[in-house]
C-alpha angles and dihedrals in degrees: 000000000000092000091053093047092050090056087071097050107131094029115139125261116239125172107244091010120144104168136070087263086072136336137197117204099271093037088057095049094045091048093050094046090048088060088068095041099262117130115212127187113258102242128067090232091055092044087060087071097041096096146358123298111239129189116264088243089063097042117131129199108271095037116126120251113211131195124168103282096004140072135183142161124265111236098182135258095059094307135117139181123222145148094261113177141313092281099049103028115186107353141156121230147129123317112251131200121353110309125178115250110222124194112209116185 
């Protein structure tokens, strides 16, 4: 999952985008998960309910990270990858705040 997500690092951000031509946050996560045969809802709010919340101490690379209005993919070691904003696009970086870790399988 993480390897697939990292293939799209540097892709552009586009509101409502769900393809490598441009992603928003939930479009990115749903596109990456689809590559391994997992269908996610399209919005970040709906993706919140797509799996089971796990403690941060049990998080595994590939789990979703969810904040109100934003979602990304945990890559391990305190990092995540997400379609961030028009300036950054898809980028990997440190986890901020207190997201929920969601296991989807």
